[in-house]
Structure formats: C-alpha cells, structure tokens
N, C-alpha and C positions, 0 to 999 in steps of 0.2 A: 161377167167378169170384166174388171177393169184392165187397162193395158199394163198397168204395173204389177199385176197379181202374177205370182209364180207358183202354178199348181203342181208342179212336178215332184215326185217323192224323192227324197235324199235322206242322208243322215250325217251327224257329225263325226261318228266313229263306226267302224263295222263291228260285228260281233267278235271277230277274232282280236282287234285292237282292245276292246274292253276286257276280254279274257286275258290278255297278257298283262294289262294294267292291273287287274285284280290278282292275278298270280304273283306279281312282285311285292305285294303288300306283306309287311312285316309287323311283328308285335310292337306295339308302343310301349316304350320303356316305363313311362309313368303309370299306365294300366297294369303292366306286368309286376311292377313294384307294388302297387295297391293290393293285387291279388296275393303276392307273397306275403305282405303284412298280415292279410286277414286269415290265411291258410297256415302260416308258420309262426309269425311272431306273436299274434294275439293269443293263440292257444298256449304258446309257452309262458307268456306272461300271466296267464290265468294260473298255470301250475305253480308259478314262482309266487304269486299272491297267496294261493291256497296254502302253500307251505308255511308262510309266515303267519297267516290266520290261524293255523292249527297250533302254533305255539309250542308248548311242552310235548306235545304228541309226536314231533318230528325226530329224525335222527340225523346223525351226521353223515351217513351212508347215503340217505336220500338227497340231502343237500349236495353232496359230492356228485351224485348222479346228474343233478340238475346242471351243475356247473360244466361237467363234462359234455352233456347234451348241447348246452348253449354253444360251446367251442365248435362242435360238430356242424351245428345248424348255421352258425356264422360263417363257416368255411363253403358250405353248400349252397347257401342263399344269400348272395351278394347284392341283390337289386336294390334293397333299401338299406339305409344306414341309420334309421332313426333310433334303433335299439342301442346304438353306440353314443348316443347323446348322454354325456355324463350327468346331466340336470334331470333325466326323466326318472320318474318313480321306479321304473323297472331296473334302471342301472344302479339306483340307490339300494334296492334290494339285493342285487347281484354282488355289490361290494361288501355289503353286511354279511351275505351269505359265505363270500370268500373269507371273511374274517372269522366266521364262526367254524367254518370247515378246517381252518388253520389251526384251531384250538385255542383261539384267543377270545376272551370275553369282549363283548360289545361295549364300547365306551359310552357314557351317558349321551354324548353328542350323536354317536351312530344309532343308539336305541331310539332317541327322539327322531332322527330322520326316517328310522324305518316306520315309526308309528305315523308320522305324516304321510309318508309314501303310501303305506296300506290304506289310510283313511281317504287319501286323495283318489285311489284307484276304485275303492268301493263306492265313494260319492258319485263317480263318473259312470260307472258301468253297472254297479251292483256287485254283491258277492258272488264268487263262482258257485254255481248251483242254484241261485235263487231265480225267481220267475222272471224278473227283468233282465237279468244277465244271461239266461238262457234264451230268451226271444232275441236279445241283440245278436248273440253269437249264431243263432240260426239264421237270421236274416243276412248275416255277413257271409255266411256259408253258401247261402242261396246265391248271392251276388258274385262270389267267387267262382261258383260253379257255372256261371253263364259262359257260353263259348266266347272267346276273344273275336273281335272284328276280322282279324286277318284269317282266322279259321272259316268263318261264314264267307269271306271273300274267296277263299281257295274252293270252297264247295260251289259258289255260283260260277267261278271260273270254269270248273269241270263241266257244269251244266251247259255253258256257253260253248265249250269246246266241241259238243256234239252237234251244233248247228253250222250253218253255212258261215264260214269265217270271212268271206269277202263281201258280205251284204249287211245291211241293217236288220232290224227286228220289226216286225208287224205287231208283235205282242211283247211288251216289255215287263208284263206282270209275271208270267210264268217262270222265267228264269230266277225270280226273286221271291218265289213262294217259300212258305215256312218249311223247315227240315222235315222230310217224310220219314215213314217208319223205316223203309229199306235204306235210306241214307244213314239214319241213325245207326243201323246195324253196322254199315260200313265203316263210318267215321268215328262213332262214339258220341257225336253230337246229340243233345236232347231232342226228342220228337216235338215238332210244333215250334222250335226256336225261330223267331221272326228274323229276317235279314235286316241289318242296320240301315238306317237312312242314307249314310254315306255310300254304302255299296248300291242301294237303289238308284240314288241320283246318278252314279256313274254308269249304271246299265241303261238309264234313260237316254243317255246320249246316243245310244244306238238305235233309238226309235226311227223308223223310216216313215216319213210323212212330208207333206208339202213344207217347204222351208218356212213359211209365215206360221204354220202350226207349231213347228219346232221353236220358233222365238216366243210364240204366244204362251206355250207351255213351259217356258223357262229352260228348254234343253240348250238351245244356242244362245249362250248368256254373254257372250263377249264378240268383239270384232274379229277375233282369231277364229272362233267357232264359225262365224259368218263366212270368213275366207275359206275354211274347211268344207263349206257346202258348194263353194263356187264351181268346182270342177264337175260335179254331178249336174248342177243346174245348167251350166253352159252346154253339156252334151246334150241334155234334154231339150233345151232351147233351139238348138241348131238342127234338130231332128225333123220338126213338122215340115211336111211339104216335099222333102227330097231326102228322106231317109237319114240315118245317123251320120253325123259329120266325121269325116276321115281325113287325115293329114294330106293325102294325095289328091284330095278333091281340089278343083280350080278355085283358088282364093279370089280370082277376079270375077267369077261368076256372080251376076247380080243377085241371085237368091241366097248365095252365101253372104254377101256383103250386107244385104237387107236383114237376114236372120241374125247376123252377128251384132248389127246395130240394135235391132230390137232386144236381143239378149242383154247386151251391154246396158241399155236404158233401164230395162227391168231390173237387172241385178243391182246397178247402182242406185235406183229408187229404193229398192229393197233395203239396201245398206243405210241409206239415209233415214228411212222410217224406223228401222229396228234400232239404230244406235245414232240418235239425232244429237248427241252432245260428245261424240268420240270421232277423233280423225280416223280416216280409213288406214288399216294397217298396210305395210309394205306388201304382204303376201296378198291382200285383197286387191290393192292397186296393180299388182302384177297380173292378176286375172283380168282386170279391166283393160289394162294395156294390151294383152294378148288378144282380147276381142276387138279393140280398136284397130289393131293392125289387121285383122280379118276383114273389118268393115272398110279399111282404107283411110282411117282417121290418124291424126296425131294424138298423142296422150302426153301432155305437159305435166307431168307429176314431179314433185320435189321430195326426194327420198333421203332420210337420215342415213348416214351422217351427211351433213350439208357441205362438208369441206373435204377435199382430197387429202389423204393422210400425208403424202409426200409434198405436194405442191403448196398446200394450205389454202388454196383458192376454192371458191364455192364450186360445187359439182355442176355438171352440164344441165341438169334438170331444173335447177333452182330458178334461174332467170326466165326461162320460158313460162314456168308456173306463176311467177310474179307478173309477167306480161299479161297472161289471161286474166289474173286477179285485177290488174289496173284497168283493163278493158271492160270488165264486168261491173266493178264496185265504185268507179269514179262517180263522185257526187252523191253517194248513198250514206245512210246512217252508219254503215260500217267505216266508211272513209272518214266522217266526221268525228265519230267516237274515238277513233285511234289516232286522228290528226295525221292522216296520210295524205301526201301530195301524190296522187296516183299518176297524174300527168307526167311529173318527173320521174316517177318510177318506171312508167312504160318507156320513156326515153332511155333510161339506164338499161333496161332489159333488151330493147331493140338494139342498142349498141353493144350488147354483151359486155357491158363494163362491169367486171366482176368486183374489182377493187372499189368502184364507186358504190357498189351494192353492200359490200362489207362496211365501208364507212358510213353508209346510211344506217345499217343495222347497229353499228357501234354508238353512233350518235343518239339514235332512238333509245338505246340501252343505257345511255348516260355514262358510257365507258370511253376511256382514251381511244382515239384512232388507232387502228392496227400500225405498227412500227415497220421498220426495214426488215425485210424477210432475209435471213443468211442464205448463203448459196446452198447449204445442206440443212434444212431446217429439221428440228426434231420432229418425231411423230406427235400424236395427240394434238391437233391443229386446235386453236383457241375457239374457233367458230363451232367446231364438233363438240367441244366439252363445256363451253360456257352456257349455262342455263338461260341467262338473260339474253344472249345472242340467238340461241336457238329458238327462244320464244318469239323474238322479233322476226325470224325467217318465217315461222308459222304463221304470224299474223300478216306479213306482206304477201305470203302466198296462199293465204285463206286456208292453211291446213288442207290443200289439195281439194278443196270443195268447188272452187271457181271453175275448174276444167270440166267438172260433171255437167255444168250448165252451158258455159261458154263454148265447149268443144263437142259435147255429146247431146245437148238439148234435154238434159234430165229434168223431169218435173215429178215430184212426189204425188201420189194419188191422194195423199191425206190433206195436202195443201202446206204451204210454207208456213202459215200461221199456226198450224198444228205442231209443226217441228219447233217452232219458237218456243211454244208452251212447254213442250217436252224438255227443251234444253234448260228453260228456267227451272223446271221441276228437278233436274239434276243438279243444277247449281245451288238450289236451296235446301238440298238433302242434308239432314243432320250428320255432322261428322265429315263432310266434304272438305277435303284439303284446300288450300288456297290455290294450288296448282290445278286442281280438278275443277274448282269453281271458276278460275280463270278461262280455262278451255271450254267449259260449258258456255260462259258468257261470250267467248268469241263466236261460238255456233249460234247462239241466240241472235247476236248482231247481224251475222250473216244471213240467217233465216229471215229476220225482219227486213233486211235489204231487199229481199225478193218479193215482199208483200206491197200491195198498194197503200196509200195513206190510210184508208178506212180500216183495213185489217190490222195495220201497224197500231193505230189508236186502240182498237178492240183488245189487242194483246196487251198493251201497256195497261189499260184499265183492268184487265184480268189480273196482271201481275201485281198491281196495287191492291186488289182485293185478296189475292193469296197471300201477300207479304203481311197483311193485317192480322192473318190468323197464325203466324209464325211466332216463336218465342221472342221476347223483347230483344235478347242479345243478337240472335240471329238476322232478325229484321234490321237491326241497327247496321250490322256489318254489311248488308245488302243494300241499304238506302243509298250510298254514293254511287253505286254502279247503276241503280235504277234511275237516279236523277240525271246522271250523265247521259243514259241511254235515251230517256225521254227528250232531253235537250238536242241529242243528235238527230232524232226522229222528227222533231218539230221545226228544226232550222230549215230555211227553204234552200233547195238545191242551187248551187252557184251557176 
C-alpha cells in the first residue's frame, strides 16, 4: 500500500439521503404528455378517421357524439396541445364534422381537405383495423403502460427506507432489483419491470467502499462528491494508533499532529489524482484547512469571491496564496507560459499590497486600472464579478494548488507527469468549453512545472502524438497552446 492510498470505506451519500432524493422525484411533463397522447388522443383520432372512412354509413348523431367527447377529453387531458393545431389532419376532420353536424353541406374545398387529411392519416399509420395500424397501436399501448420513472423511484425509496438511514450500502444491486410479485400486488406496477438507469445511478452514490474505488467506479464524479467523502476519510485517518479522533483530544499531542498531517497529505493527493484538471472546491479546501490546523500548519487558500463586498479590496487569503505560488513557481514553465514576474508578485504579497495586486490583475487582463473608490461603494465588486479578473487571480494563485506542495509537501503517488497527461486529456475533450480548456491547461502547466526536464519532454512528445489523432479542427485549436507550452518548457531557467 502506498502512502497516498486511502483504504477506508466511506460513501458519497447515505441510504437515507438517497431515499429522500428519490421520494422527491415527480413526473416529467414531456413524458406525461407523450403518455396522454398515446392513450387518449391517438385512439380518439382513430375513431375520427374511421368515421370519415365509413362515408355514407355514418349518422349525424355519431358525429355529434364524437364532437362532444372531444370537448370532454380536451378539458380532462390538458398536458398536450397538439390536437389543437389547426393545420393537423385531425383538426381538419373535426372542423368538417362540425359543419356536417350543423346541417351544412361540405363545400368543395372542405371536401377536398377531408380527402387529403384522411389519405395522409392512412398513409402514415394505416387504416384503423388494418394489421399495420393494429401493430402500431399495440406497441404504443405497451410503451404507455410502462411505469413512469418517478413511480419506480418511489418504490426504490421505500426499499431504502427499510435500511440503516445513516450509513452507505455494501450492496447497491438489491435495492434496484426488478419489481417483485409482492410489490406488483401492492403498487400495481408490472412484475419484473426494471429500475431505470437514472435511479440506479443515484443509488450507486450510496455505495460504501474505499474512496479510490468510488472514483474508479464513477460514483464520486465531481470535486463536490470528493469533498463529501472528506469527513469520513478524515475520521478514519485519525483513528489508527490512538483510537477515534474526538474534539476534546489534545490538538498539540504529537500523534494527533502527525496523523492530521498524514491524513491531509493523503486526502490532498487523492484529490489531485482524482480530479487533475479541476480546482479544489471551497468545501474540500475547508476540510484541508481544518486538518492543517490540527497539524499545526498554515493553509494559504484563496477562496471566491476574491473581493470583499463592502470594501471592494481583495480578501485576506488571496495574497498569502499568491506568495506561496510565487515561491514555488518562480522560474518554472508555468511562470514563463503566463509571463508572471513572481519575484515582484512575492514582494506585493509580503507587503500585503492589495491595491497593487488588483492593478496587476487588471493590467494582465488588459483592463483599465481600478479607479477611485467612493466612500460607500456599491455591492458586487468588479474583482468578484469580472471573469477576466477572476481568471487572473486563479492564475496568480495557481488555483490553490501551490499550497498543497509548498505548505503541506503533497506528492501524488501516480507522479506529476501522469497528472499532466490527465489534464491534457481533459483539455482535448470534444465539446470542452473555452473556460474548461483554459482551466485544464493551467493545471497542465502546473503539473509540468513539478516534473524534471526528462519527464516534461516525454509528456510533450506524448501530447504531440495524441494531438495527431484528434480531428483537424480540434488539433488546430490546441496547436497554439501546445507551441507556447513547449516554448515555456524548453527555455532555460533565468
């Protein structure tokens, strides 16, 4: 077992949390409308078509009954309004029927529209009673009879309610088994109906297993999920050797500090390896900061919003995070790629020059320098709301990655070169937005800056080979970034 392996069992959600989420699911309007169309309006349209196909055999009383039933159906089933479309064949037949029931002879134009409408409906679905039409309607009836997802979600919620509500599940398959005979008698759901994938995926988040397994199986899919695992992980990490951690235990005890530091390093490395192209979330950083306090260490994290609402100056954590970044990244490919004078930035941070930092961010974002601040400035400070300035703060503070190394000594067990490859994989992903690509590239530069020259060269060669397999347009979009990255890595250190 490596130092950074976290073997303790935990879960993203408890069984009770999943049960409550499932119980809140409601019918989807689009699906309910589709079911109404298949069970109400398609059969009515068949009757309407059959009436006109019978020709002289129909009576005015039958026609009047059809129109009366239409009004009743329209009042009772408002989910879909397609039947109200005046251009639809069914609407044409209803208007002609209204003329006929009113005692008026159909005009030549109305008669022609009826002919076209009936021909169109027969061509699309067959004549009512024909083999093709019967098969179609039987298939639609089977689809409409399938239980809605919210009905099956409610069934799974009741299953979970019978389990321990405060823990995860060692078996996530049993709660999502098909509907049993007993459940069918109780709920009216068809026996053997499978549970939909969306419900199975939510139940899977209650799987209790080692955190690395949860990430590998796609259960913990986001940094927020990762943060949700932190509390259980930390309690388990602090337990070995001296029993479970309790708040009244002496925080200055060497064994507590050592366990807290070990837990911090393992948890931070787990976060880096699991999400190598995403900034740590505030919730996750709070967990790390709490551990740092127990270990007697500082935690220089910059948290959004980066500016105080009232004073409009940068918040207290920004400059310490910038200082740690400057000390770690001076002279690295990261500094050269982004054109950062980390020596000057370090002096700004040491002097706590917040206005100077804001001016630097504005200059880097090619924006006017911040003007005079009124005595009572309005809320929504520019630094907190301007995306270009926010991105500059993230670049200058390395998205809170530098403190993980500079203050905590975190080293990923997979190696920094593996994280650089993973960040590029995220950046090249089809459909990645410009913002997502920029963030992934920032992580790529950071990870490369922790590699030695040989590993950097190997990663860059790998990137070239991977880019050659990309679609032409995507490869062309990444080409300037790759060229600038290679230039930043090949330049000699100052």
